[in-house]
C-alpha atoms as one frame of an Amber mdcrd trajectory, in Angstrom:
protein
   0.000   0.000   0.000   1.257   3.478  -0.845   1.340   5.816   2.107   1.234
   9.588   2.103   4.906   9.644   3.035   5.795   7.574  -0.041   3.656   9.822
  -2.250   5.398  12.932  -0.943   8.804  11.347  -1.527   7.790  10.298  -5.039
   6.493  13.794  -5.815   9.736  15.384  -4.569  11.716  13.014  -6.774   9.586
  13.979  -9.801  10.073  17.696  -9.134  13.826  17.260  -8.665  14.087  15.219
 -11.869  12.164  17.839 -13.837  14.345  20.636 -12.435  17.482  18.709 -13.355
  16.200  18.123 -16.896  15.383  21.821 -17.373  18.797  22.839 -16.017  20.643
  20.433 -18.318  18.658  21.632 -21.320  19.381  25.281 -20.486  23.094  24.545
 -20.141  23.145  22.658 -23.420  21.424  25.488 -25.287  23.458  28.273 -23.654
  26.419  27.561 -25.894  24.428  27.024 -29.080  25.811  28.549 -32.188  29.285
  28.869 -33.603  31.880  31.434 -32.616  32.237  34.623 -34.651  35.356  33.407
 -36.469  33.432  30.393 -37.812  30.544  32.646 -38.866  32.978  34.949 -40.702
  34.459  31.952 -42.560  30.955  30.882 -43.555  30.312  34.314 -45.084  33.715
  34.293 -46.816  32.802  30.942 -48.384  30.128  32.848 -50.332  32.792  35.119
 -51.876  32.627  38.080 -49.493  35.723  39.771 -48.066  36.440  42.147 -45.172
  33.711  40.417 -43.167  32.704  42.068 -39.891  30.360  40.055 -37.714  27.861
  42.074 -35.686  25.184  41.330 -33.140  23.079  38.205 -32.935  19.996  38.221
 -35.159  16.866  36.227 -34.427  14.105  37.786 -36.510  15.511  37.434 -40.029
  16.387  33.747 -39.839  14.197  30.800 -40.712  12.189  28.694 -38.301  14.707
  25.842 -38.589  17.680  28.082 -37.714  18.985  28.047 -34.174  21.427  30.942
 -34.509  22.006  34.039 -36.602  24.416  36.983 -36.812  24.347  40.289 -38.662
  27.341  41.068 -40.837  28.856  43.744 -43.044  31.204  42.719 -45.856  32.485
  43.594 -49.304  30.837  41.636 -52.126  32.699  40.301 -55.187  31.886  43.543
 -57.052  33.699  45.583 -54.406  30.570  47.052 -52.802  29.884  47.071 -49.088
  26.784  45.074 -48.199  24.855  44.088 -45.081  23.340  40.733 -44.359  22.506
  38.008 -41.922  24.082  34.577 -41.725  21.855  31.919 -40.160  22.315  28.268
 -39.343  21.423  25.320 -37.203  22.901  22.283 -35.520  22.335  19.853 -38.388
  22.518  22.191 -41.368  24.949  24.563 -42.987  24.981  28.337 -42.953  22.651
  30.463 -45.059  23.593  34.016 -46.061  20.733  36.479 -46.473  21.325  39.933
 -47.876  19.575  42.808 -46.114  20.925  45.712 -48.166  23.874  47.762 -49.297
  25.704  50.431 -47.372  23.682  53.555 -46.697
């Protein structure tokens, strides 16, 4: 027979397990995304030079992307352009152009 004491112990174990799972997930996701040097190399792979990586960008990336960064670079025609490079854990980087220099 299950007593109240056993139920309380079981409930505490469930709460502790859930808290541990949430903590581990948060720690795993905290480091998501590549470093800025890797992001710059991804942009250079598309033919851009003088790449400067900016702030993180969340709104201009796709739903399957887990990270994104703004960038400014020089395109193959020698013009300064702005864009966003986005990517995910199991996919490559995607470069999206957001405009030329103002």
